[in-house]
Structures are given as structure tokens and as C-alpha cells.
Backbone as a chain_set.jsonl record, in Angstrom:
{"seq": "MIAIVELEEQPGLRFVTNIEDVDVDEVFIGMPVRVRFRQEDDVWLPLFTKE", "coords": {"N": [[-3.544, 1.98, 8.466], [-0.963, 4.208, 7.837], [1.544, 4.254, 5.359], [4.697, 4.141, 3.578], [5.108, 3.01, 0.387], [7.145, 1.341, -1.866], [7.419, 0.672, -5.271], [8.235, -2.447, -6.655], [8.526, -2.866, -9.364], [9.303, -0.411, -10.293], [11.777, 0.984, -9.056], [12.362, 3.509, -6.645], [10.024, 4.889, -7.064], [7.631, 5.944, -4.965], [4.803, 5.621, -2.818], [2.763, 7.408, -0.588], [0.524, 5.95, 1.363], [-2.262, 3.859, 2.337], [-2.124, 0.896, 4.276], [-4.086, -1.874, 4.513], [-6.159, -4.175, 6.399], [-4.245, -5.532, 7.906], [-2.53, -6.294, 10.858], [-0.824, -3.971, 12.961], [1.442, -5.018, 14.205], [2.273, -6.932, 12.404], [3.417, -5.704, 10.24], [6.294, -4.931, 8.311], [9.468, -3.625, 7.17], [10.061, -4.001, 3.765], [8.065, -5.802, 3.368], [6.056, -7.828, 1.32], [3.46, -6.535, -0.658], [0.168, -6.045, -2.099], [-1.66, -4.211, -4.523], [-4.85, -2.634, -4.383], [-7.825, -0.997, -5.438], [-9.858, 1.71, -4.359], [-12.854, 3.406, -4.838], [-13.517, 6.768, -4.377], [-15.844, 9.003, -4.601], [-15.261, 10.494, -7.636], [-12.674, 9.614, -7.856], [-10.083, 7.208, -7.911], [-8.465, 5.461, -5.445], [-5.262, 4.163, -4.668], [-4.748, 1.439, -2.606], [-3.115, -0.675, -0.249], [-2.482, -4.101, 0.647], [-1.464, -6.925, 2.622], [0.465, -9.327, 0.899]], "CA": [[-2.228, 2.399, 8.816], [-0.302, 4.952, 6.765], [2.878, 3.723, 5.087], [5.327, 4.471, 2.301], [5.278, 1.783, -0.385], [7.961, 1.508, -3.07], [7.087, -0.36, -6.245], [9.332, -3.304, -7.101], [8.649, -2.702, -10.811], [9.886, 0.895, -10.602], [12.485, 1.452, -7.865], [12.395, 4.955, -6.462], [8.654, 5.4, -7.079], [7.053, 5.651, -3.65], [3.469, 6.127, -2.52], [2.269, 7.509, 0.781], [-0.751, 5.277, 1.157], [-2.759, 3.064, 3.461], [-2.068, -0.565, 4.258], [-5.315, -2.29, 5.179], [-6.388, -5.58, 6.748], [-3.02, -6.093, 8.479], [-2.237, -5.765, 12.186], [0.391, -3.159, 13.036], [2.555, -5.886, 14.603], [2.66, -7.783, 11.278], [4.02, -4.89, 9.182], [7.743, -4.797, 8.399], [10.121, -3.062, 5.991], [10.287, -5.013, 2.744], [6.92, -6.709, 3.324], [5.364, -7.851, 0.027], [2.077, -6.057, -0.624], [-0.503, -5.968, -3.4], [-2.507, -3.023, -4.626], [-6.261, -2.689, -4.755], [-8.291, 0.378, -5.61], [-11.153, 2.074, -3.777], [-13.385, 4.616, -5.442], [-14.043, 7.828, -3.512], [-16.461, 9.904, -5.578], [-14.765, 10.209, -8.985], [-11.234, 9.346, -7.749], [-9.723, 5.85, -7.501], [-7.31, 5.519, -4.55], [-4.529, 2.907, -4.512], [-4.557, 0.976, -1.231], [-2.302, -1.884, -0.272], [-2.735, -5.121, 1.646], [-0.418, -7.945, 2.676], [0.384, -10.277, -0.21]], "C": [[-1.619, 3.107, 7.61], [1.121, 4.427, 6.616], [3.41, 4.309, 3.786], [5.62, 3.153, 1.607], [6.088, 2.117, -1.63], [7.664, 0.349, -4.012], [8.329, -1.123, -6.676], [9.602, -3.097, -8.59], [9.298, -1.381, -11.209], [10.562, 1.448, -9.346], [12.562, 2.978, -7.824], [11.016, 5.591, -6.502], [7.979, 4.971, -5.788], [5.698, 6.316, -3.505], [3.336, 6.301, -1.011], [0.833, 7.033, 0.68], [-1.187, 4.578, 2.432], [-2.486, 1.592, 3.213], [-3.248, -1.022, 5.095], [-5.319, -3.785, 5.456], [-5.133, -6.282, 7.246], [-2.833, -5.47, 9.858], [-0.913, -5.017, 12.168], [1.608, -4.029, 13.345], [3.064, -6.762, 13.463], [3.416, -7.025, 10.187], [5.525, -4.78, 9.404], [8.286, -4.215, 7.102], [10.431, -4.193, 5.025], [9.139, -5.998, 2.606], [6.268, -6.67, 1.941], [3.902, -7.419, 0.203], [1.49, -6.123, -2.026], [-1.449, -4.779, -3.369], [-3.952, -3.426, -4.895], [-6.737, -1.243, -4.78], [-9.666, 0.555, -4.99], [-11.6, 3.381, -4.42], [-13.96, 5.526, -4.37], [-14.543, 8.922, -4.438], [-15.93, 9.557, -6.966], [-13.256, 9.943, -9.014], [-11.032, 7.906, -7.287], [-8.43, 5.92, -6.694], [-6.598, 4.17, -4.503], [-4.326, 2.609, -3.027], [-3.81, -0.349, -1.302], [-2.698, -2.811, 0.865], [-1.605, -6.146, 1.577], [-0.623, -8.953, 1.552], [0.258, -11.686, 0.303]], "O": [[-1.757, 2.638, 6.48], [1.816, 4.187, 7.603], [2.666, 4.894, 2.999], [6.294, 2.285, 2.161], [5.765, 3.055, -2.36], [7.657, -0.812, -3.601], [9.349, -0.526, -7.019], [10.749, -3.144, -9.034], [9.788, -1.241, -12.33], [9.988, 2.286, -8.65], [12.797, 3.636, -8.838], [10.843, 6.714, -6.029], [7.779, 3.781, -5.546], [5.471, 7.42, -3.999], [3.754, 5.432, -0.246], [0.017, 7.644, -0.01], [-0.545, 4.701, 3.474], [-2.602, 1.103, 2.09], [-3.398, -0.613, 6.246], [-4.586, -4.554, 4.836], [-4.968, -7.484, 7.04], [-2.962, -4.256, 10.013], [0.01, -5.389, 11.443], [2.688, -3.797, 12.803], [4.175, -7.286, 13.544], [3.998, -7.647, 9.299], [5.984, -4.564, 10.526], [7.64, -4.302, 6.057], [10.992, -5.217, 5.413], [9.223, -6.935, 1.811], [5.959, -5.589, 1.44], [3.208, -7.889, 1.104], [2.216, -6.241, -3.013], [-1.966, -4.399, -2.318], [-4.224, -4.432, -5.551], [-6.101, -0.367, -4.194], [-10.525, -0.322, -5.079], [-10.828, 4.334, -4.53], [-14.785, 5.107, -3.558], [-13.751, 9.681, -4.997], [-16.127, 8.434, -7.432], [-12.63, 10.035, -10.07], [-11.722, 7.436, -6.382], [-7.409, 6.387, -7.2], [-7.245, 3.139, -4.32], [-3.794, 3.437, -2.287], [-3.876, -1.056, -2.308], [-3.185, -2.37, 1.906], [-0.882, -6.217, 0.584], [-1.747, -9.379, 1.287], [0.178, -12.625, -0.488]]}, "num_chains": 1, "name": "protein.A"}
């Protein structure tokens, strides 16, 4: 699922990213998430999952 994630540590910094391993019905505004990284060739992509 594609989402916009704003970092708590730096308000105003937002990522258009993927949220993985969460059902669409479980996602809500303000939901705590944690980052993990996936390597695609020589690029590391930030992906998020439910905390």
C-alpha cells in the first residue's frame, strides 16, 4: 500500500513510501510505524510496517 509517512523526529519531513505487512483496514492516520530497508540493485529503499 502506498502512503505518506511523516517522521516524528523531524516534523514536516514526509515520505511517499510503501507500508507493508498490514491490512488496508488496519491503517489509520497517526498510526505508529517503523522503518526497514530493502535493497533494489544498488539502492536501499525505506519501507514501513506497523509498529
